[in-house]
ChimeraX commands (.cxc) that place a marker at each C-alpha (Angstrom):
marker #1 position -0.54,29.91,37.61 radius 0.5
marker #1 position -1.06,29.22,33.91 radius 0.5
marker #1 position 2.63,28.35,33.51 radius 0.5
marker #1 position 2.44,25.92,36.44 radius 0.5
marker #1 position -0.66,24.28,34.95 radius 0.5
marker #1 position 1.07,23.97,31.58 radius 0.5
marker #1 position 4.12,22.39,33.20 radius 0.5
marker #1 position 1.97,19.87,35.07 radius 0.5
marker #1 position 0.11,18.99,31.88 radius 0.5
marker #1 position 3.37,18.64,29.99 radius 0.5
marker #1 position 4.66,16.18,32.56 radius 0.5
marker #1 position 1.39,14.23,32.42 radius 0.5
marker #1 position 1.41,14.14,28.63 radius 0.5
marker #1 position 5.10,13.22,28.57 radius 0.5
marker #1 position 4.50,10.27,30.86 radius 0.5
marker #1 position 1.42,9.18,28.93 radius 0.5
marker #1 position 3.22,9.48,25.61 radius 0.5
marker #1 position 6.24,7.46,26.67 radius 0.5
marker #1 position 4.89,4.15,25.35 radius 0.5
marker #1 position 6.75,1.89,22.99 radius 0.5
marker #1 position 7.21,3.01,19.43 radius 0.5
marker #1 position 6.73,0.98,16.29 radius 0.5
marker #1 position 9.04,0.80,13.29 radius 0.5
marker #1 position 6.34,-0.18,10.77 radius 0.5
marker #1 position 6.34,3.15,8.94 radius 0.5
marker #1 position 8.51,6.22,8.51 radius 0.5
marker #1 position 8.06,8.59,11.45 radius 0.5
marker #1 position 6.32,11.87,10.60 radius 0.5
marker #1 position 6.83,14.60,13.22 radius 0.5
marker #1 position 4.27,16.89,11.54 radius 0.5
marker #1 position 1.56,14.20,11.71 radius 0.5
marker #1 position 2.49,13.49,15.33 radius 0.5
marker #1 position 2.22,17.19,16.21 radius 0.5
marker #1 position -1.18,17.45,14.54 radius 0.5
marker #1 position -2.43,14.36,16.41 radius 0.5
marker #1 position -1.18,15.65,19.78 radius 0.5
marker #1 position -2.77,19.06,19.16 radius 0.5
marker #1 position -6.06,17.33,18.27 radius 0.5
marker #1 position -6.16,15.86,21.81 radius 0.5
marker #1 position -6.87,19.35,23.21 radius 0.5
marker #1 position -10.04,21.43,23.12 radius 0.5
marker #1 position -9.30,24.25,20.63 radius 0.5
marker #1 position -7.50,27.16,22.29 radius 0.5
marker #1 position -7.35,25.52,25.73 radius 0.5
marker #1 position -5.18,23.16,27.73 radius 0.5
marker #1 position -8.22,20.98,28.41 radius 0.5
marker #1 position -7.77,17.48,27.04 radius 0.5
marker #1 position -10.66,15.94,25.14 radius 0.5
marker #1 position -10.01,12.64,26.90 radius 0.5
marker #1 position -7.24,10.62,28.45 radius 0.5
marker #1 position -3.79,11.65,27.15 radius 0.5
marker #1 position -2.43,8.97,24.86 radius 0.5
marker #1 position 0.49,8.51,22.52 radius 0.5
marker #1 position -1.05,8.93,19.07 radius 0.5
marker #1 position -0.39,6.23,16.50 radius 0.5
marker #1 position 1.02,8.99,14.26 radius 0.5
marker #1 position 3.92,9.30,16.72 radius 0.5
marker #1 position 5.02,5.68,16.23 radius 0.5
marker #1 position 8.66,5.52,15.20 radius 0.5
marker #1 position 9.59,8.72,17.03 radius 0.5
marker #1 position 11.62,8.58,20.21 radius 0.5
marker #1 position 10.10,9.49,23.56 radius 0.5
marker #1 position 12.28,12.61,23.61 radius 0.5
marker #1 position 10.99,13.64,20.19 radius 0.5
marker #1 position 7.36,13.12,21.19 radius 0.5
marker #1 position 7.88,15.00,24.47 radius 0.5
marker #1 position 9.48,17.89,22.57 radius 0.5
marker #1 position 6.56,17.99,20.13 radius 0.5
marker #1 position 4.06,17.91,23.01 radius 0.5
marker #1 position 5.94,20.75,24.72 radius 0.5
marker #1 position 5.80,22.87,21.57 radius 0.5
marker #1 position 2.05,22.25,21.23 radius 0.5
marker #1 position 1.47,23.32,24.84 radius 0.5
marker #1 position 3.65,26.42,24.36 radius 0.5
marker #1 position 1.64,27.32,21.26 radius 0.5
marker #1 position -1.66,26.90,23.12 radius 0.5
marker #1 position -0.51,29.06,26.08 radius 0.5
marker #1 position 0.70,32.00,23.96 radius 0.5
marker link #1:1,2 radius 0.2
marker link #1:2,3 radius 0.2
marker link #1:3,4 radius 0.2
marker link #1:4,5 radius 0.2
marker link #1:5,6 radius 0.2
marker link #1:6,7 radius 0.2
marker link #1:7,8 radius 0.2
marker link #1:8,9 radius 0.2
marker link #1:9,10 radius 0.2
marker link #1:10,11 radius 0.2
marker link #1:11,12 radius 0.2
marker link #1:12,13 radius 0.2
marker link #1:13,14 radius 0.2
marker link #1:14,15 radius 0.2
marker link #1:15,16 radius 0.2
marker link #1:16,17 radius 0.2
marker link #1:17,18 radius 0.2
marker link #1:18,19 radius 0.2
marker link #1:19,20 radius 0.2
marker link #1:20,21 radius 0.2
marker link #1:21,22 radius 0.2
marker link #1:22,23 radius 0.2
marker link #1:23,24 radius 0.2
marker link #1:24,25 radius 0.2
marker link #1:25,26 radius 0.2
marker link #1:26,27 radius 0.2
marker link #1:27,28 radius 0.2
marker link #1:28,29 radius 0.2
marker link #1:29,30 radius 0.2
marker link #1:30,31 radius 0.2
marker link #1:31,32 radius 0.2
marker link #1:32,33 radius 0.2
marker link #1:33,34 radius 0.2
marker link #1:34,35 radius 0.2
marker link #1:35,36 radius 0.2
marker link #1:36,37 radius 0.2
marker link #1:37,38 radius 0.2
marker link #1:38,39 radius 0.2
marker link #1:39,40 radius 0.2
marker link #1:40,41 radius 0.2
marker link #1:41,42 radius 0.2
marker link #1:42,43 radius 0.2
marker link #1:43,44 radius 0.2
marker link #1:44,45 radius 0.2
marker link #1:45,46 radius 0.2
marker link #1:46,47 radius 0.2
marker link #1:47,48 radius 0.2
marker link #1:48,49 radius 0.2
marker link #1:49,50 radius 0.2
marker link #1:50,51 radius 0.2
marker link #1:51,52 radius 0.2
marker link #1:52,53 radius 0.2
marker link #1:53,54 radius 0.2
marker link #1:54,55 radius 0.2
marker link #1:55,56 radius 0.2
marker link #1:56,57 radius 0.2
marker link #1:57,58 radius 0.2
marker link #1:58,59 radius 0.2
marker link #1:59,60 radius 0.2
marker link #1:60,61 radius 0.2
marker link #1:61,62 radius 0.2
marker link #1:62,63 radius 0.2
marker link #1:63,64 radius 0.2
marker link #1:64,65 radius 0.2
marker link #1:65,66 radius 0.2
marker link #1:66,67 radius 0.2
marker link #1:67,68 radius 0.2
marker link #1:68,69 radius 0.2
marker link #1:69,70 radius 0.2
marker link #1:70,71 radius 0.2
marker link #1:71,72 radius 0.2
marker link #1:72,73 radius 0.2
marker link #1:73,74 radius 0.2
marker link #1:74,75 radius 0.2
marker link #1:75,76 radius 0.2
marker link #1:76,77 radius 0.2
marker link #1:77,78 radius 0.2
view
């Protein structure tokens, strides 16, 4: 059940994070990961609000952001 919930959340986050990226600054995967993780209540898969693509993820591809989001969710569900 928990795995199914995580998969559904990952798909939701992936869709929500698939917005356009900006090339105004150098992409920083670590900052993006931190910002995505901050969207969740600590230690849970409960989002604090509507899932959004953080500004810190600008410049990263949709695949990169989805991969980062997946790793955050995997970390939370361990």
